[in-house]
C-alpha positions as CSV (number, residue, x, y, z in Angstrom):
1,M,70.8,156.5,51.1
2,Q,71.0,153.4,48.7
3,N,70.5,154.7,45.1
4,G,66.9,153.1,43.7
5,G,65.7,153.0,47.3
6,P,64.0,155.6,49.8
7,S,65.8,157.6,52.3
8,R,65.6,155.3,55.6
9,T,66.3,158.2,58.1
10,A,63.6,160.3,56.1
11,L,61.4,157.8,57.2
12,G,62.7,157.8,61.0
13,A,62.1,161.3,61.2
14,A,58.7,161.2,59.8
15,R,57.8,158.3,62.2
16,Y,58.8,160.6,65.2
17,R,56.6,163.6,63.9
18,A,53.8,160.9,63.9
19,E,54.3,159.5,67.2
20,H,54.0,163.1,68.4
21,Q,50.8,163.3,67.4
22,V,49.8,160.3,69.0
23,L,51.9,160.0,72.1
24,D,52.1,163.8,72.9
25,A,48.9,164.9,71.6
26,A,50.7,167.3,69.1
27,S,51.5,169.3,72.3
28,V,54.8,170.9,70.6
29,F,54.1,170.8,66.8
30,R,50.8,170.1,65.2
31,D,51.0,167.9,61.9
32,P,47.7,166.4,61.0
33,L,49.2,164.8,58.1
34,A,52.1,163.3,59.8
35,V,50.4,159.8,60.5
36,A,49.2,159.4,57.2
37,V,52.5,160.1,55.4
38,A,54.7,158.0,58.0
39,E,52.0,155.0,57.8
40,P,49.9,155.4,54.7
41,G,46.6,153.9,55.2
42,S,46.7,154.3,59.2
43,G,44.4,156.2,61.2
44,H,45.3,157.1,65.0
45,A,43.7,154.2,66.3
46,G,46.0,151.7,64.2
47,F,49.0,153.4,64.4
48,A,51.9,151.7,66.1
49,P,54.7,153.6,67.0
50,G,58.1,152.5,66.1
51,H,61.6,152.8,67.5
52,V,60.5,149.9,69.7
53,D,64.5,148.7,70.1
54,Q,65.3,152.2,71.4
55,D,65.2,153.1,75.3
56,A,62.1,154.6,76.1
57,A,63.7,157.9,77.6
58,V,66.0,158.1,74.7
59,A,63.4,157.6,72.3
60,A,61.0,160.4,73.7
61,R,63.8,163.0,74.0
62,M,64.9,162.6,70.4
63,R,61.2,162.7,69.4
64,M,60.7,165.8,71.3
65,F,64.0,167.3,69.7
66,I,62.8,166.4,65.9
67,V,59.2,168.1,66.5
68,S,60.9,171.1,68.2
69,R,63.2,171.8,65.3
70,S,60.4,171.2,62.7
71,R,58.3,174.0,64.9
72,F,61.3,176.5,65.4
73,A,61.8,176.1,61.5
74,E,58.1,176.7,60.9
75,D,57.8,179.6,63.3
76,A,60.7,181.4,61.8
77,L,59.2,180.8,57.9
78,A,55.9,182.5,59.2
79,D,58.0,185.3,60.6
80,A,59.6,185.5,57.0
81,Y,56.1,185.3,55.3
82,R,55.0,188.2,57.3
83,A,58.2,190.2,56.3
84,G,57.2,189.6,52.6
85,V,59.0,186.2,51.7
86,R,57.0,184.3,49.4
87,Q,59.1,181.2,48.6
88,V,60.5,178.4,50.8
89,V,62.8,175.8,50.0
90,F,62.9,172.4,51.8
91,L,66.4,171.0,51.1
92,G,66.4,167.1,51.7
93,A,62.6,167.5,52.3
94,G,62.0,163.9,53.1
95,L,58.5,163.0,54.0
96,D,58.0,166.7,55.4
97,T,54.3,167.6,55.2
98,F,54.3,171.3,55.2
99,A,53.7,171.7,51.6
100,Y,50.6,169.8,51.9
101,R,49.2,172.0,54.9
102,N,50.6,175.4,53.9
103,P,48.6,177.8,55.8
104,H,50.2,181.1,53.6
105,P,48.1,181.3,50.5
106,E,51.0,183.3,48.5
107,L,53.9,180.8,49.6
108,R,55.6,179.0,46.7
109,V,57.4,175.5,48.3
110,F,59.9,174.0,46.4
111,E,61.0,170.6,47.6
112,V,64.7,169.4,47.1
113,D,65.6,165.8,47.3
114,H,67.0,163.0,45.6
115,P,64.9,161.7,42.7
116,D,64.4,158.6,44.5
117,T,63.3,160.0,47.8
118,Q,61.0,162.3,45.7
119,A,59.4,159.2,43.9
120,W,58.7,157.4,47.4
121,K,57.2,160.5,48.9
122,Q,54.7,160.9,46.1
123,Q,53.8,157.2,45.9
124,R,53.1,157.8,49.8
125,L,51.1,160.7,49.3
126,A,49.2,159.1,46.7
127,E,48.5,156.2,49.2
128,A,47.3,158.5,51.8
129,Q,45.1,160.3,49.3
130,I,47.2,163.7,50.1
131,P,46.5,165.9,46.9
132,I,49.8,167.8,45.8
133,P,48.9,171.7,45.6
134,E,50.0,173.8,42.6
135,S,52.1,175.8,44.8
136,V,54.5,172.8,45.3
137,T,57.6,172.2,43.1
138,Y,59.5,168.9,43.1
139,V,63.6,169.7,42.4
140,G,65.5,166.5,42.0
141,V,69.2,167.0,43.2
142,D,72.3,165.1,44.6
143,F,74.1,167.6,46.7
144,E,77.5,165.8,46.3
145,R,77.1,166.0,42.4
146,Q,74.9,169.0,41.7
147,R,74.8,172.5,42.2
148,L,71.6,174.0,43.8
149,E,72.4,177.3,41.9
150,D,72.2,175.3,38.4
151,V,68.8,173.5,39.2
152,L,66.9,175.9,41.0
153,P,66.1,178.8,39.0
154,A,65.0,176.5,36.2
155,T,62.0,175.4,38.2
156,G,60.4,178.5,38.8
157,F,62.4,179.7,41.5
158,D,63.2,183.6,41.6
159,P,66.7,184.0,42.8
160,A,66.2,187.8,42.5
161,A,63.4,187.8,45.6
162,P,64.2,186.7,49.0
163,A,63.6,183.0,50.1
164,F,63.6,180.8,53.1
165,F,65.5,178.0,53.5
166,I,64.6,175.0,55.6
167,W,67.6,172.4,55.8
168,L,67.0,169.9,58.7
169,G,68.7,166.4,59.3
170,V,70.9,166.7,56.3
171,T,74.4,168.1,56.8
172,V,75.7,165.2,59.1
173,Y,75.4,163.1,55.7
174,L,77.0,165.6,53.5
175,T,80.9,166.2,53.1
176,R,82.0,169.6,54.3
177,P,82.6,170.8,50.4
178,A,78.9,169.8,49.6
179,I,77.8,171.9,52.6
180,A,80.0,174.9,52.1
181,T,79.1,175.1,48.3
182,T,75.2,175.1,49.7
183,L,75.8,177.7,52.1
184,R,77.6,180.0,49.5
185,T,74.8,179.4,47.1
186,I,72.4,180.4,49.7
187,A,74.4,183.6,50.3
188,G,74.1,184.4,47.1
189,F,70.6,185.0,46.7
190,A,68.4,188.2,47.4
191,P,68.8,190.1,50.7
192,G,66.2,189.2,53.0
193,T,66.9,185.5,52.5
194,G,67.1,183.3,55.5
195,L,68.2,179.9,56.5
196,V,67.3,177.3,59.3
197,F,69.5,174.1,59.6
198,D,71.1,171.9,62.0
199,Y,74.4,170.1,62.4
200,G,76.0,167.4,64.7
201,L,78.7,168.0,66.8
202,P,81.8,165.9,67.6
203,W,81.7,163.3,70.4
204,T,83.7,160.9,71.8
205,P,81.7,157.9,73.6
206,G,82.6,158.0,77.2
207,T,82.1,154.3,78.4
208,P,82.5,151.0,76.8
209,E,78.6,150.8,76.4
210,E,78.3,154.2,74.8
211,R,81.1,153.3,72.4
212,A,79.5,149.7,71.5
213,R,76.0,151.7,70.7
214,A,77.7,154.3,68.8
215,E,79.5,151.8,66.5
216,A,76.7,149.6,66.1
217,R,74.6,152.8,64.9
218,M,77.2,153.8,62.7
219,R,77.5,150.5,61.1
220,R,73.7,150.4,60.5
221,L,74.0,153.8,58.6
222,A,77.0,152.5,56.4
223,A,74.7,149.7,55.6
224,I,72.0,152.0,54.2
225,G,74.3,154.3,52.6
226,E,73.3,157.0,55.2
227,E,76.6,157.3,57.4
228,W,77.4,160.3,59.2
229,V,80.5,162.2,57.8
230,S,80.5,166.0,58.6
231,F,80.5,167.3,62.4
232,F,81.3,170.9,63.7
233,T,81.7,173.0,66.7
234,P,79.8,176.2,67.2
235,E,82.8,177.7,66.2
236,D,83.3,175.7,63.3
237,I,79.7,176.7,61.9
238,A,80.1,180.5,62.6
239,A,83.3,180.3,60.7
240,E,81.5,178.6,57.8
241,L,78.8,181.1,58.0
242,R,81.2,184.0,57.9
243,E,83.0,182.7,54.9
244,A,80.0,182.1,53.0
245,G,78.5,185.0,53.4
246,L,75.7,184.4,55.8
247,E,75.3,186.2,59.2
248,L,74.5,184.0,62.3
249,V,71.5,184.7,64.2
250,E,71.0,181.8,66.1
251,D,72.9,178.7,67.4
252,L,71.0,176.9,69.9
253,A,72.1,173.6,71.6
254,P,69.2,170.7,71.9
255,D,68.5,171.6,75.6
256,V,67.8,175.3,74.4
257,V,65.8,174.4,71.7
258,L,63.5,172.0,73.9
259,A,63.4,174.4,76.7
260,R,61.5,176.8,74.2
261,Y,58.6,174.6,73.9
262,L,58.7,172.3,76.9
263,E,57.7,173.6,80.5
264,D,59.2,170.5,82.4
265,L,62.3,169.6,80.6
266,E,64.6,167.1,82.3
267,P,68.6,167.4,81.9
268,A,70.2,165.5,79.5
269,A,73.3,163.3,80.0
270,Q,76.5,164.9,79.5
271,R,76.7,164.3,75.8
272,P,76.4,166.8,72.6
273,G,73.1,166.5,70.5
274,P,72.2,168.4,67.4
275,H,72.5,172.1,67.3
276,L,69.8,174.2,65.2
277,V,70.9,177.2,63.6
278,R,69.2,180.5,62.1
279,A,71.1,182.6,59.6
280,V,70.4,185.4,57.1
281,V,72.3,186.7,54.1
282,A,74.8,189.2,55.1
283,T,73.8,192.8,54.5
284,P,76.7,194.4,52.2
285,A,78.8,196.6,54.1
286,G,78.3,200.3,53.3
């Protein structure tokens, strides 16, 4: 993102979540605050779905993946809460609304993001008249320049207690060293700590049309300072987790994620999409 301004990609993800409430009747993921945060002041009747320049089928598939990954993450968090976890950390929280509809009465929520994005989000919350609960703490971090372990404990986070980390739509924008550092930091927290995150796969466009679209997308992202820089294969991610001290639980391809929540999933074109990963702090040997 460009310093001094909000994250355009965070707004894009928020709009997909909002569109799902209107276009799909929240069939996969219910988020009653999504429209108000994506478009402050808009009710459902006045909400105009975005992404009008995208192919309708591509936009619908991306929308369903975005809401499915949120559903997956919040379901995993609910499991962790039932197991005794009482703190959740959203890394790169963007315009996510979980903290403002949190159904778990004893759960502390830490939203970690760039300070510019956090200021923008709080402005949108105020415009939408959504109160900020006392259970929410904002933690300003630049992942490329600051270490999570240096800033998180100073905000009331308890490093000695298990936590749950949700890290969605972020790793593709970070360098590999920054990703590895964050994974090692999470692995250093208490046993019982869990993590859900996604990552992008390397992909070589197969046709001139696909190549042109991919190059145009990368130019747009570079222009707003949010270019994609890191890609992994499943083998790469498994190795990164092992090296960090995390144990891989699931690594799900996009069709597998979608199939969990959609009954009549149509096969996608033969191109890889984001994978969704669930991991836990590895239990020490012996």
